[in-house]
PyMOL Python script that loads the backbone (N, CA, C, O; Angstrom):
from pymol import cmd

cmd.read_pdbstr("""\
ATOM      1  N   MET A   1     -20.379  17.767  33.905  1.00  0.00           N
ATOM      2  CA  MET A   1     -19.464  17.044  33.850  1.00  0.00           C
ATOM      3  C   MET A   1     -18.911  17.113  32.732  1.00  0.00           C
ATOM      4  O   MET A   1     -19.792  16.969  31.885  1.00  0.00           O
ATOM      5  N   LEU A   2     -17.775  17.277  32.192  1.00  0.00           N
ATOM      6  CA  LEU A   2     -17.020  17.384  31.108  1.00  0.00           C
ATOM      7  C   LEU A   2     -16.661  15.851  30.610  1.00  0.00           C
ATOM      8  O   LEU A   2     -16.175  14.983  31.335  1.00  0.00           O
ATOM      9  N   SER A   3     -16.957  15.724  29.409  1.00  0.00           N
ATOM     10  CA  SER A   3     -16.580  14.379  28.796  1.00  0.00           C
ATOM     11  C   SER A   3     -15.482  14.607  27.726  1.00  0.00           C
ATOM     12  O   SER A   3     -15.671  15.395  26.799  1.00  0.00           O
ATOM     13  N   VAL A   4     -14.440  13.971  27.854  1.00  0.00           N
ATOM     14  CA  VAL A   4     -13.188  13.776  27.090  1.00  0.00           C
ATOM     15  C   VAL A   4     -13.347  12.738  25.968  1.00  0.00           C
ATOM     16  O   VAL A   4     -13.356  11.528  26.195  1.00  0.00           O
ATOM     17  N   VAL A   5     -13.479  13.315  24.661  1.00  0.00           N
ATOM     18  CA  VAL A   5     -13.589  12.578  23.577  1.00  0.00           C
ATOM     19  C   VAL A   5     -12.172  12.345  22.982  1.00  0.00           C
ATOM     20  O   VAL A   5     -11.455  13.344  22.943  1.00  0.00           O
ATOM     21  N   PRO A   6     -11.703  11.278  22.553  1.00  0.00           N
ATOM     22  CA  PRO A   6     -10.486  10.992  22.075  1.00  0.00           C
ATOM     23  C   PRO A   6     -10.594  11.524  20.546  1.00  0.00           C
ATOM     24  O   PRO A   6     -11.657  11.283  19.975  1.00  0.00           O
ATOM     25  N   PRO A   7      -9.605  12.214  19.843  1.00  0.00           N
ATOM     26  CA  PRO A   7      -9.534  12.630  18.654  1.00  0.00           C
ATOM     27  C   PRO A   7      -9.851  11.640  17.686  1.00  0.00           C
ATOM     28  O   PRO A   7      -9.412  10.537  18.010  1.00  0.00           O
ATOM     29  N   SER A   8     -10.496  11.661  16.556  1.00  0.00           N
ATOM     30  CA  SER A   8     -10.748  10.526  15.558  1.00  0.00           C
ATOM     31  C   SER A   8      -9.399  10.213  14.945  1.00  0.00           C
ATOM     32  O   SER A   8      -8.442  10.987  14.955  1.00  0.00           O
ATOM     33  N   PRO A   9      -9.413   9.133  14.468  1.00  0.00           N
ATOM     34  CA  PRO A   9      -8.082   8.649  13.724  1.00  0.00           C
ATOM     35  C   PRO A   9      -7.635   9.646  12.476  1.00  0.00           C
ATOM     36  O   PRO A   9      -6.443   9.795  12.205  1.00  0.00           O
ATOM     37  N   LYS A  10      -8.685  10.315  11.738  1.00  0.00           N
ATOM     38  CA  LYS A  10      -8.332  10.946  10.782  1.00  0.00           C
ATOM     39  C   LYS A  10      -7.806  12.330  11.318  1.00  0.00           C
ATOM     40  O   LYS A  10      -7.295  13.000  10.421  1.00  0.00           O
ATOM     41  N   LYS A  11      -7.805  12.835  12.376  1.00  0.00           N
ATOM     42  CA  LYS A  11      -7.378  13.970  12.815  1.00  0.00           C
ATOM     43  C   LYS A  11      -5.967  13.762  13.532  1.00  0.00           C
ATOM     44  O   LYS A  11      -5.224  14.732  13.681  1.00  0.00           O
ATOM     45  N   MET A  12      -5.608  12.507  13.970  1.00  0.00           N
ATOM     46  CA  MET A  12      -4.341  12.426  14.564  1.00  0.00           C
ATOM     47  C   MET A  12      -3.213  12.404  13.525  1.00  0.00           C
ATOM     48  O   MET A  12      -3.151  11.613  12.584  1.00  0.00           O
ATOM     49  N   LYS A  13      -2.376  13.320  13.796  1.00  0.00           N
ATOM     50  CA  LYS A  13      -1.269  13.630  12.610  1.00  0.00           C
ATOM     51  C   LYS A  13       0.026  12.678  13.063  1.00  0.00           C
ATOM     52  O   LYS A  13       0.769  12.261  12.175  1.00  0.00           O
ATOM     53  N   SER A  14       0.238  12.399  14.221  1.00  0.00           N
ATOM     54  CA  SER A  14       1.435  11.461  14.590  1.00  0.00           C
ATOM     55  C   SER A  14       1.268  10.116  14.582  1.00  0.00           C
ATOM     56  O   SER A  14       0.062   9.875  14.532  1.00  0.00           O
ATOM     57  N   LYS A  15       2.012   8.995  14.612  1.00  0.00           N
ATOM     58  CA  LYS A  15       2.096   7.848  14.572  1.00  0.00           C
ATOM     59  C   LYS A  15       1.485   7.473  16.073  1.00  0.00           C
ATOM     60  O   LYS A  15       1.568   8.300  16.981  1.00  0.00           O
ATOM     61  N   PRO A  16       0.977   6.409  16.237  1.00  0.00           N
ATOM     62  CA  PRO A  16       0.681   5.719  17.473  1.00  0.00           C
ATOM     63  C   PRO A  16       1.986   5.487  18.132  1.00  0.00           C
ATOM     64  O   PRO A  16       2.922   5.120  17.422  1.00  0.00           O
ATOM     65  N   PRO A  17       2.204   5.693  19.688  1.00  0.00           N
ATOM     66  CA  PRO A  17       3.235   5.484  20.257  1.00  0.00           C
ATOM     67  C   PRO A  17       3.848   4.022  20.005  1.00  0.00           C
ATOM     68  O   PRO A  17       5.070   4.014  19.857  1.00  0.00           O
ATOM     69  N   ALA A  18       3.244   2.883  19.939  1.00  0.00           N
ATOM     70  CA  ALA A  18       3.835   1.588  19.489  1.00  0.00           C
ATOM     71  C   ALA A  18       4.528   1.836  18.173  1.00  0.00           C
ATOM     72  O   ALA A  18       5.589   1.228  18.032  1.00  0.00           O
ATOM     73  N   GLN A  19       4.196   2.487  17.342  1.00  0.00           N
ATOM     74  CA  GLN A  19       4.979   2.475  15.956  1.00  0.00           C
ATOM     75  C   GLN A  19       5.991   3.488  15.958  1.00  0.00           C
ATOM     76  O   GLN A  19       6.840   3.510  15.067  1.00  0.00           O
ATOM     77  N   GLN A  20       5.972   4.356  16.917  1.00  0.00           N
ATOM     78  CA  GLN A  20       7.301   5.380  16.687  1.00  0.00           C
ATOM     79  C   GLN A  20       8.690   4.682  17.006  1.00  0.00           C
ATOM     80  O   GLN A  20       8.935   3.885  17.912  1.00  0.00           O
ATOM     81  N   GLY A  21       9.602   5.225  15.955  1.00  0.00           N
ATOM     82  CA  GLY A  21      10.746   4.672  16.246  1.00  0.00           C
ATOM     83  C   GLY A  21      10.990   3.456  15.697  1.00  0.00           C
ATOM     84  O   GLY A  21      12.141   3.050  15.863  1.00  0.00           O
ATOM     85  N   ILE A  22      10.160   2.667  15.017  1.00  0.00           N
ATOM     86  CA  ILE A  22      10.431   1.512  14.573  1.00  0.00           C
ATOM     87  C   ILE A  22      10.625   1.782  12.948  1.00  0.00           C
ATOM     88  O   ILE A  22       9.955   2.446  12.157  1.00  0.00           O
ATOM     89  N   LYS A  23      12.064   0.828  12.754  1.00  0.00           N
ATOM     90  CA  LYS A  23      12.475   1.011  11.282  1.00  0.00           C
ATOM     91  C   LYS A  23      11.953   0.075  10.388  1.00  0.00           C
ATOM     92  O   LYS A  23      11.500  -0.968  10.860  1.00  0.00           O
ATOM     93  N   LYS A  24      11.936   0.255   9.190  1.00  0.00           N
ATOM     94  CA  LYS A  24      11.397  -0.719   8.070  1.00  0.00           C
ATOM     95  C   LYS A  24      12.462  -1.868   8.156  1.00  0.00           C
ATOM     96  O   LYS A  24      13.603  -1.579   8.517  1.00  0.00           O
ATOM     97  N   GLN A  25      12.139  -3.139   7.844  1.00  0.00           N
ATOM     98  CA  GLN A  25      12.982  -4.208   7.602  1.00  0.00           C
ATOM     99  C   GLN A  25      14.044  -3.788   6.482  1.00  0.00           C
ATOM    100  O   GLN A  25      15.228  -4.103   6.604  1.00  0.00           O
ATOM    101  N   SER A  26      13.635  -3.161   5.535  1.00  0.00           N
ATOM    102  CA  SER A  26      14.508  -3.015   4.382  1.00  0.00           C
ATOM    103  C   SER A  26      15.624  -2.175   4.640  1.00  0.00           C
ATOM    104  O   SER A  26      16.703  -2.247   4.051  1.00  0.00           O
ATOM    105  N   GLU A  27      15.218  -1.094   5.861  1.00  0.00           N
ATOM    106  CA  GLU A  27      16.560  -0.020   6.340  1.00  0.00           C
ATOM    107  C   GLU A  27      17.280  -1.056   7.292  1.00  0.00           C
ATOM    108  O   GLU A  27      18.509  -1.008   7.351  1.00  0.00           O
ATOM    109  N   ILE A  28      16.580  -2.000   8.049  1.00  0.00           N
ATOM    110  CA  ILE A  28      17.638  -2.842   8.950  1.00  0.00           C
ATOM    111  C   ILE A  28      18.311  -3.678   8.066  1.00  0.00           C
ATOM    112  O   ILE A  28      19.503  -3.811   8.342  1.00  0.00           O
ATOM    113  N   TRP A  29      17.929  -4.263   7.120  1.00  0.00           N
ATOM    114  CA  TRP A  29      18.903  -5.316   6.071  1.00  0.00           C
ATOM    115  C   TRP A  29      19.838  -4.510   5.431  1.00  0.00           C
ATOM    116  O   TRP A  29      20.955  -4.999   5.262  1.00  0.00           O
ATOM    117  N   SER A  30      19.594  -3.226   4.985  1.00  0.00           N
ATOM    118  CA  SER A  30      20.574  -2.247   4.158  1.00  0.00           C
ATOM    119  C   SER A  30      21.733  -2.082   5.480  1.00  0.00           C
ATOM    120  O   SER A  30      22.923  -2.267   5.221  1.00  0.00           O
ATOM    121  N   ALA A  31      21.347  -1.760   6.754  1.00  0.00           N
ATOM    122  CA  ALA A  31      22.471  -1.510   7.460  1.00  0.00           C
ATOM    123  C   ALA A  31      23.343  -2.621   7.506  1.00  0.00           C
ATOM    124  O   ALA A  31      24.543  -2.375   7.382  1.00  0.00           O
ATOM    125  N   TRP A  32      22.944  -3.937   7.679  1.00  0.00           N
ATOM    126  CA  TRP A  32      23.549  -5.202   7.578  1.00  0.00           C
ATOM    127  C   TRP A  32      24.534  -5.368   6.382  1.00  0.00           C
ATOM    128  O   TRP A  32      25.673  -5.825   6.470  1.00  0.00           O
ATOM    129  N   GLU A  33      23.892  -4.909   5.202  1.00  0.00           N
ATOM    130  CA  GLU A  33      24.473  -5.184   4.090  1.00  0.00           C
ATOM    131  C   GLU A  33      25.757  -4.204   3.890  1.00  0.00           C
ATOM    132  O   GLU A  33      26.843  -4.586   3.455  1.00  0.00           O
ATOM    133  N   ILE A  34      25.429  -2.803   4.303  1.00  0.00           N
ATOM    134  CA  ILE A  34      26.635  -2.115   4.296  1.00  0.00           C
ATOM    135  C   ILE A  34      27.834  -2.467   5.228  1.00  0.00           C
ATOM    136  O   ILE A  34      28.980  -2.227   4.848  1.00  0.00           O
ATOM    137  N   GLN A  35      27.581  -3.049   6.476  1.00  0.00           N
ATOM    138  CA  GLN A  35      28.308  -3.598   7.317  1.00  0.00           C
ATOM    139  C   GLN A  35      29.339  -4.886   6.749  1.00  0.00           C
ATOM    140  O   GLN A  35      30.536  -5.029   6.999  1.00  0.00           O
ATOM    141  N   ALA A  36      28.466  -5.747   5.916  1.00  0.00           N
ATOM    142  CA  ALA A  36      29.173  -6.796   5.317  1.00  0.00           C
ATOM    143  C   ALA A  36      30.011  -6.226   4.293  1.00  0.00           C
ATOM    144  O   ALA A  36      31.136  -6.694   4.115  1.00  0.00           O
ATOM    145  N   GLN A  37      29.578  -5.251   3.591  1.00  0.00           N
ATOM    146  CA  GLN A  37      30.352  -4.662   2.392  1.00  0.00           C
ATOM    147  C   GLN A  37      31.638  -4.006   3.014  1.00  0.00           C
ATOM    148  O   GLN A  37      32.692  -4.137   2.392  1.00  0.00           O
ATOM    149  N   ALA A  38      31.628  -3.374   4.090  1.00  0.00           N
ATOM    150  CA  ALA A  38      32.491  -2.593   4.571  1.00  0.00           C
ATOM    151  C   ALA A  38      33.620  -3.636   5.261  1.00  0.00           C
ATOM    152  O   ALA A  38      34.750  -3.150   5.267  1.00  0.00           O
ATOM    153  N   THR A  39      33.522  -4.887   5.802  1.00  0.00           N
ATOM    154  CA  THR A  39      34.151  -5.655   6.295  1.00  0.00           C
ATOM    155  C   THR A  39      35.054  -6.364   5.256  1.00  0.00           C
ATOM    156  O   THR A  39      36.260  -6.582   5.379  1.00  0.00           O
ATOM    157  N   LEU A  40      34.184  -6.715   4.114  1.00  0.00           N
ATOM    158  CA  LEU A  40      35.042  -7.244   3.042  1.00  0.00           C
ATOM    159  C   LEU A  40      36.111  -6.219   2.527  1.00  0.00           C
ATOM    160  O   LEU A  40      37.307  -6.455   2.355  1.00  0.00           O
ATOM    161  N   LEU A  41      35.529  -5.172   2.337  1.00  0.00           N
ATOM    162  CA  LEU A  41      36.579  -4.054   1.678  1.00  0.00           C
ATOM    163  C   LEU A  41      37.720  -3.783   2.571  1.00  0.00           C
ATOM    164  O   LEU A  41      38.858  -3.619   2.131  1.00  0.00           O
ATOM    165  N   GLU A  42      37.449  -3.739   3.707  1.00  0.00           N
ATOM    166  CA  GLU A  42      38.591  -3.462   4.770  1.00  0.00           C
ATOM    167  C   GLU A  42      39.570  -4.539   4.635  1.00  0.00           C
ATOM    168  O   GLU A  42      40.785  -4.361   4.552  1.00  0.00           O
ATOM    169  N   ALA A  43      38.937  -5.727   4.616  1.00  0.00           N
ATOM    170  CA  ALA A  43      39.970  -7.057   4.595  1.00  0.00           C
ATOM    171  C   ALA A  43      40.776  -6.918   3.414  1.00  0.00           C
ATOM    172  O   ALA A  43      41.964  -7.222   3.512  1.00  0.00           O
ATOM    173  N   MET A  44      40.230  -6.421   2.074  1.00  0.00           N
ATOM    174  CA  MET A  44      40.824  -6.392   0.920  1.00  0.00           C
ATOM    175  C   MET A  44      41.932  -5.231   1.005  1.00  0.00           C
ATOM    176  O   MET A  44      43.030  -5.424   0.485  1.00  0.00           O
ATOM    177  N   LYS A  45      41.624  -3.961   1.698  1.00  0.00           N
ATOM    178  CA  LYS A  45      42.309  -2.912   1.793  1.00  0.00           C
ATOM    179  C   LYS A  45      43.772  -3.326   2.562  1.00  0.00           C
ATOM    180  O   LYS A  45      44.915  -3.133   2.149  1.00  0.00           O
ATOM    181  N   ARG A  46      43.400  -3.854   3.612  1.00  0.00           N
ATOM    182  CA  ARG A  46      44.296  -4.396   4.640  1.00  0.00           C
ATOM    183  C   ARG A  46      45.424  -5.248   4.180  1.00  0.00           C
ATOM    184  O   ARG A  46      46.553  -5.127   4.654  1.00  0.00           O
ATOM    185  N   ARG A  47      45.089  -6.201   3.159  1.00  0.00           N
ATOM    186  CA  ARG A  47      46.082  -7.024   2.617  1.00  0.00           C
ATOM    187  C   ARG A  47      46.340  -6.710   0.938  1.00  0.00           C
ATOM    188  O   ARG A  47      46.697  -7.499   0.063  1.00  0.00           O
ATOM    189  N   ASN A  48      46.039  -5.349   0.850  1.00  0.00           N
ATOM    190  CA  ASN A  48      46.624  -4.642  -0.503  1.00  0.00           C
ATOM    191  C   ASN A  48      45.747  -5.871  -1.524  1.00  0.00           C
ATOM    192  O   ASN A  48      46.557  -6.559  -2.145  1.00  0.00           O
ATOM    193  N   VAL A  49      44.823  -6.109  -1.692  1.00  0.00           N
ATOM    194  CA  VAL A  49      44.299  -7.039  -2.552  1.00  0.00           C
ATOM    195  C   VAL A  49      43.130  -6.365  -3.352  1.00  0.00           C
ATOM    196  O   VAL A  49      42.215  -5.741  -2.814  1.00  0.00           O
ATOM    197  N   GLY A  50      43.272  -6.567  -4.722  1.00  0.00           N
ATOM    198  CA  GLY A  50      42.182  -6.094  -5.524  1.00  0.00           C
ATOM    199  C   GLY A  50      41.263  -7.107  -6.092  1.00  0.00           C
ATOM    200  O   GLY A  50      41.530  -8.289  -5.874  1.00  0.00           O
ATOM    201  N   TYR A  51      40.283  -6.824  -6.746  1.00  0.00           N
ATOM    202  CA  TYR A  51      39.318  -7.813  -7.349  1.00  0.00           C
ATOM    203  C   TYR A  51      39.947  -8.831  -8.146  1.00  0.00           C
ATOM    204  O   TYR A  51      39.646 -10.022  -8.068  1.00  0.00           O
ATOM    205  N   LYS A  52      40.850  -8.342  -8.937  1.00  0.00           N
ATOM    206  CA  LYS A  52      41.589  -9.365  -9.647  1.00  0.00           C
ATOM    207  C   LYS A  52      42.364 -10.426  -8.785  1.00  0.00           C
ATOM    208  O   LYS A  52      42.417 -11.622  -9.073  1.00  0.00           O
ATOM    209  N   GLU A  53      42.935  -9.865  -7.733  1.00  0.00           N
ATOM    210  CA  GLU A  53      43.707 -10.685  -6.850  1.00  0.00           C
ATOM    211  C   GLU A  53      42.785 -11.542  -6.190  1.00  0.00           C
ATOM    212  O   GLU A  53      43.078 -12.713  -5.946  1.00  0.00           O
ATOM    213  N   LEU A  54      41.641 -11.018  -5.869  1.00  0.00           N
ATOM    214  CA  LEU A  54      40.658 -11.817  -4.880  1.00  0.00           C
ATOM    215  C   LEU A  54      40.034 -12.877  -5.803  1.00  0.00           C
ATOM    216  O   LEU A  54      39.703 -13.944  -5.286  1.00  0.00           O
ATOM    217  N   SER A  55      39.831 -12.675  -7.196  1.00  0.00           N
ATOM    218  CA  SER A  55      39.224 -13.692  -8.251  1.00  0.00           C
ATOM    219  C   SER A  55      40.502 -14.705  -8.052  1.00  0.00           C
ATOM    220  O   SER A  55      40.211 -15.781  -7.531  1.00  0.00           O
ATOM    221  N   ALA A  56      41.490 -14.558  -8.301  1.00  0.00           N
ATOM    222  CA  ALA A  56      42.706 -15.496  -8.224  1.00  0.00           C
ATOM    223  C   ALA A  56      42.721 -16.346  -6.911  1.00  0.00           C
ATOM    224  O   ALA A  56      42.958 -17.553  -6.945  1.00  0.00           O
ATOM    225  N   LEU A  57      42.424 -15.577  -5.593  1.00  0.00           N
ATOM    226  CA  LEU A  57      42.596 -16.524  -4.535  1.00  0.00           C
ATOM    227  C   LEU A  57      41.280 -17.381  -4.533  1.00  0.00           C
ATOM    228  O   LEU A  57      41.300 -18.546  -4.138  1.00  0.00           O
ATOM    229  N   LEU A  58      40.081 -16.745  -5.007  1.00  0.00           N
ATOM    230  CA  LEU A  58      38.800 -17.707  -4.680  1.00  0.00           C
ATOM    231  C   LEU A  58      39.003 -18.918  -5.798  1.00  0.00           C
ATOM    232  O   LEU A  58      38.417 -19.997  -5.701  1.00  0.00           O
ATOM    233  N   GLU A  59      39.832 -18.615  -6.771  1.00  0.00           N
ATOM    234  CA  GLU A  59      39.721 -19.553  -7.785  1.00  0.00           C
ATOM    235  C   GLU A  59      40.570 -20.937  -7.429  1.00  0.00           C
ATOM    236  O   GLU A  59      40.343 -22.101  -7.759  1.00  0.00           O
ATOM    237  N   ARG A  60      41.520 -20.423  -6.714  1.00  0.00           N
ATOM    238  CA  ARG A  60      42.223 -21.683  -5.775  1.00  0.00           C
ATOM    239  C   ARG A  60      41.502 -22.309  -4.822  1.00  0.00           C
ATOM    240  O   ARG A  60      41.933 -23.339  -4.303  1.00  0.00           O
ATOM    241  N   MET A  61      40.388 -21.800  -4.496  1.00  0.00           N
ATOM    242  CA  MET A  61      39.502 -22.557  -3.735  1.00  0.00           C
ATOM    243  C   MET A  61      38.237 -23.202  -4.432  1.00  0.00           C
ATOM    244  O   MET A  61      37.261 -23.676  -3.850  1.00  0.00           O
ATOM    245  N   GLY A  62      38.441 -23.127  -5.728  1.00  0.00           N
ATOM    246  CA  GLY A  62      37.465 -23.746  -6.569  1.00  0.00           C
ATOM    247  C   GLY A  62      36.072 -22.901  -6.939  1.00  0.00           C
ATOM    248  O   GLY A  62      35.075 -23.352  -7.505  1.00  0.00           O
ATOM    249  N   ILE A  63      36.296 -21.543  -6.453  1.00  0.00           N
ATOM    250  CA  ILE A  63      35.139 -20.761  -6.766  1.00  0.00           C
ATOM    251  C   ILE A  63      35.555 -19.668  -8.077  1.00  0.00           C
ATOM    252  O   ILE A  63      36.516 -18.899  -8.041  1.00  0.00           O
ATOM    253  N   HIS A  64      34.624 -19.802  -9.179  1.00  0.00           N
ATOM    254  CA  HIS A  64      35.002 -19.105  -9.940  1.00  0.00           C
ATOM    255  C   HIS A  64      33.940 -17.764 -10.230  1.00  0.00           C
ATOM    256  O   HIS A  64      32.773 -17.781 -10.619  1.00  0.00           O
ATOM    257  N   GLU A  65      34.628 -16.869  -9.960  1.00  0.00           N
ATOM    258  CA  GLU A  65      34.171 -15.391 -10.117  1.00  0.00           C
ATOM    259  C   GLU A  65      35.202 -14.526 -10.652  1.00  0.00           C
ATOM    260  O   GLU A  65      36.318 -14.444 -10.139  1.00  0.00           O
ATOM    261  N   THR A  66      34.782 -13.783 -11.833  1.00  0.00           N
ATOM    262  CA  THR A  66      35.577 -12.999 -12.568  1.00  0.00           C
ATOM    263  C   THR A  66      35.716 -11.629 -11.707  1.00  0.00           C
ATOM    264  O   THR A  66      34.793 -11.280 -10.971  1.00  0.00           O
ATOM    265  N   PRO A  67      36.790 -10.943 -11.815  1.00  0.00           N
ATOM    266  CA  PRO A  67      37.018  -9.386 -11.087  1.00  0.00           C
ATOM    267  C   PRO A  67      35.730  -8.431 -11.283  1.00  0.00           C
ATOM    268  O   PRO A  67      35.206  -7.661 -10.478  1.00  0.00           O
ATOM    269  N   ASP A  68      35.425  -8.707 -12.496  1.00  0.00           N
ATOM    270  CA  ASP A  68      34.107  -7.616 -12.901  1.00  0.00           C
ATOM    271  C   ASP A  68      33.014  -8.120 -11.944  1.00  0.00           C
ATOM    272  O   ASP A  68      32.638  -7.303 -11.104  1.00  0.00           O
ATOM    273  N   ARG A  69      32.432  -9.366 -11.939  1.00  0.00           N
ATOM    274  CA  ARG A  69      31.611  -9.761 -11.241  1.00  0.00           C
ATOM    275  C   ARG A  69      31.572  -9.770  -9.672  1.00  0.00           C
ATOM    276  O   ARG A  69      30.525  -9.778  -9.024  1.00  0.00           O
ATOM    277  N   LEU A  70      32.841  -9.768  -9.136  1.00  0.00           N
ATOM    278  CA  LEU A  70      33.224  -9.645  -7.852  1.00  0.00           C
ATOM    279  C   LEU A  70      32.955  -8.227  -7.496  1.00  0.00           C
ATOM    280  O   LEU A  70      32.454  -8.030  -6.389  1.00  0.00           O
ATOM    281  N   ASN A  71      33.213  -7.200  -8.267  1.00  0.00           N
ATOM    282  CA  ASN A  71      33.113  -5.797  -8.121  1.00  0.00           C
ATOM    283  C   ASN A  71      31.533  -5.564  -8.075  1.00  0.00           C
ATOM    284  O   ASN A  71      30.915  -5.117  -7.109  1.00  0.00           O
ATOM    285  N   ARG A  72      31.055  -5.910  -9.174  1.00  0.00           N
ATOM    286  CA  ARG A  72      29.575  -5.631  -9.154  1.00  0.00           C
ATOM    287  C   ARG A  72      28.883  -6.166  -7.665  1.00  0.00           C
ATOM    288  O   ARG A  72      28.214  -5.387  -6.986  1.00  0.00           O
ATOM    289  N   LYS A  73      29.132  -7.604  -7.243  1.00  0.00           N
ATOM    290  CA  LYS A  73      28.532  -7.767  -6.285  1.00  0.00           C
ATOM    291  C   LYS A  73      28.831  -7.271  -4.836  1.00  0.00           C
ATOM    292  O   LYS A  73      28.008  -7.236  -3.922  1.00  0.00           O
ATOM    293  N   VAL A  74      29.916  -6.957  -4.783  1.00  0.00           N
ATOM    294  CA  VAL A  74      30.439  -6.063  -3.450  1.00  0.00           C
ATOM    295  C   VAL A  74      29.909  -4.629  -3.662  1.00  0.00           C
ATOM    296  O   VAL A  74      29.625  -4.010  -2.637  1.00  0.00           O
ATOM    297  N   ASN A  75      29.758  -4.095  -4.695  1.00  0.00           N
ATOM    298  CA  ASN A  75      29.532  -2.724  -4.843  1.00  0.00           C
ATOM    299  C   ASN A  75      27.779  -2.625  -4.683  1.00  0.00           C
ATOM    300  O   ASN A  75      27.177  -1.678  -4.178  1.00  0.00           O
ATOM    301  N   ARG A  76      27.197  -3.805  -5.228  1.00  0.00           N
ATOM    302  CA  ARG A  76      25.637  -3.744  -5.020  1.00  0.00           C
ATOM    303  C   ARG A  76      25.232  -4.234  -3.247  1.00  0.00           C
ATOM    304  O   ARG A  76      24.123  -4.165  -2.718  1.00  0.00           O
ATOM    305  N   ARG A  77      26.091  -4.556  -2.835  1.00  0.00           N
ATOM    306  CA  ARG A  77      26.015  -5.414  -1.331  1.00  0.00           C
ATOM    307  C   ARG A  77      25.064  -6.201  -1.405  1.00  0.00           C
ATOM    308  O   ARG A  77      24.150  -6.008  -0.603  1.00  0.00           O
ATOM    309  N   LYS A  78      24.949  -7.251  -2.293  1.00  0.00           N
ATOM    310  CA  LYS A  78      24.029  -8.214  -2.584  1.00  0.00           C
ATOM    311  C   LYS A  78      24.826  -9.374  -2.743  1.00  0.00           C
ATOM    312  O   LYS A  78      25.109  -9.727  -3.888  1.00  0.00           O
ATOM    313  N   PHE A  79      25.245 -10.041  -1.735  1.00  0.00           N
ATOM    314  CA  PHE A  79      25.854 -11.237  -1.590  1.00  0.00           C
ATOM    315  C   PHE A  79      25.516 -12.173  -0.528  1.00  0.00           C
ATOM    316  O   PHE A  79      25.029 -11.735   0.515  1.00  0.00           O
ATOM    317  N   SER A  80      25.730 -13.451  -0.691  1.00  0.00           N
ATOM    318  CA  SER A  80      25.203 -14.269   0.501  1.00  0.00           C
ATOM    319  C   SER A  80      26.111 -14.391   1.580  1.00  0.00           C
ATOM    320  O   SER A  80      27.218 -13.922   1.315  1.00  0.00           O
ATOM    321  N   ALA A  81      25.996 -14.855   2.672  1.00  0.00           N
ATOM    322  CA  ALA A  81      27.074 -14.963   3.824  1.00  0.00           C
ATOM    323  C   ALA A  81      28.139 -15.769   3.568  1.00  0.00           C
ATOM    324  O   ALA A  81      29.289 -15.495   3.911  1.00  0.00           O
ATOM    325  N   ALA A  82      27.686 -17.133   2.754  1.00  0.00           N
ATOM    326  CA  ALA A  82      28.688 -17.925   2.154  1.00  0.00           C
ATOM    327  C   ALA A  82      29.707 -17.274   1.294  1.00  0.00           C
ATOM    328  O   ALA A  82      30.900 -17.539   1.436  1.00  0.00           O
ATOM    329  N   PHE A  83      29.352 -16.576   0.561  1.00  0.00           N
ATOM    330  CA  PHE A  83      30.284 -15.683  -0.591  1.00  0.00           C
ATOM    331  C   PHE A  83      31.172 -14.678   0.518  1.00  0.00           C
ATOM    332  O   PHE A  83      32.395 -14.638   0.382  1.00  0.00           O
ATOM    333  N   HIS A  84      30.661 -14.055   1.367  1.00  0.00           N
ATOM    334  CA  HIS A  84      31.246 -13.220   2.412  1.00  0.00           C
ATOM    335  C   HIS A  84      32.395 -13.982   2.955  1.00  0.00           C
ATOM    336  O   HIS A  84      33.562 -13.593   2.894  1.00  0.00           O
ATOM    337  N   MET A  85      31.949 -15.213   3.549  1.00  0.00           N
ATOM    338  CA  MET A  85      33.007 -15.987   4.367  1.00  0.00           C
ATOM    339  C   MET A  85      33.880 -16.645   3.639  1.00  0.00           C
ATOM    340  O   MET A  85      34.972 -16.925   4.133  1.00  0.00           O
ATOM    341  N   ALA A  86      33.543 -17.031   2.264  1.00  0.00           N
ATOM    342  CA  ALA A  86      34.504 -17.562   1.265  1.00  0.00           C
ATOM    343  C   ALA A  86      35.685 -16.307   1.076  1.00  0.00           C
ATOM    344  O   ALA A  86      36.886 -16.524   1.236  1.00  0.00           O
ATOM    345  N   CYS A  87      35.206 -15.166   0.763  1.00  0.00           N
ATOM    346  CA  CYS A  87      36.129 -14.207   0.425  1.00  0.00           C
ATOM    347  C   CYS A  87      37.293 -13.858   1.564  1.00  0.00           C
ATOM    348  O   CYS A  87      38.491 -13.662   1.364  1.00  0.00           O
ATOM    349  N   LEU A  88      36.498 -13.840   2.931  1.00  0.00           N
ATOM    350  CA  LEU A  88      37.290 -13.399   3.964  1.00  0.00           C
ATOM    351  C   LEU A  88      38.544 -14.687   4.296  1.00  0.00           C
ATOM    352  O   LEU A  88      39.719 -14.532   4.628  1.00  0.00           O
ATOM    353  N   LYS A  89      37.754 -15.983   4.054  1.00  0.00           N
ATOM    354  CA  LYS A  89      38.941 -17.051   4.163  1.00  0.00           C
ATOM    355  C   LYS A  89      40.053 -17.112   2.964  1.00  0.00           C
ATOM    356  O   LYS A  89      41.205 -17.493   3.173  1.00  0.00           O
ATOM    357  N   ALA A  90      39.563 -16.681   1.654  1.00  0.00           N
ATOM    358  CA  ALA A  90      40.672 -16.670   0.743  1.00  0.00           C
ATOM    359  C   ALA A  90      41.729 -15.641   0.909  1.00  0.00           C
ATOM    360  O   ALA A  90      42.903 -15.723   0.547  1.00  0.00           O
ATOM    361  N   LEU A  91      41.057 -14.534   1.589  1.00  0.00           N
ATOM    362  CA  LEU A  91      42.063 -13.270   1.995  1.00  0.00           C
ATOM    363  C   LEU A  91      43.042 -13.548   3.106  1.00  0.00           C
ATOM    364  O   LEU A  91      43.977 -12.791   3.368  1.00  0.00           O
ATOM    365  N   GLU A  92      42.736 -14.888   3.871  1.00  0.00           N
ATOM    366  CA  GLU A  92      43.652 -15.124   5.228  1.00  0.00           C
ATOM    367  C   GLU A  92      44.893 -15.906   4.583  1.00  0.00           C
ATOM    368  O   GLU A  92      45.890 -16.088   5.282  1.00  0.00           O
ATOM    369  N   LYS A  93      44.854 -16.347   3.334  1.00  0.00           N
ATOM    370  CA  LYS A  93      46.159 -17.008   2.727  1.00  0.00           C
ATOM    371  C   LYS A  93      47.107 -16.090   2.195  1.00  0.00           C
ATOM    372  O   LYS A  93      48.156 -16.505   1.700  1.00  0.00           O
TER     373      LYS A  93
END
""", "prot")
cmd.dss("prot")
cmd.show_as("cartoon", "prot")
cmd.util.cbc("prot")
cmd.orient("prot")
């Protein structure tokens, strides 16, 4: 009778089936950050508004952001949902 011995974990080269195709959390969040940036830039482009104009629109809402700071926030894709919503609301006016 032949006995089948599974390979030791050291000899296995591929990941276990349960881990195949799983993305890291950082990859998932990065995809959402890219999407948030794209929607904001698209809204700015559609209304032909630059960072200077967006800064003025946000100022009317009581939000004080310089054009340079807006540029850095958007390009780094590190901003809150509240910031994103406020920018979209400002661009509606």
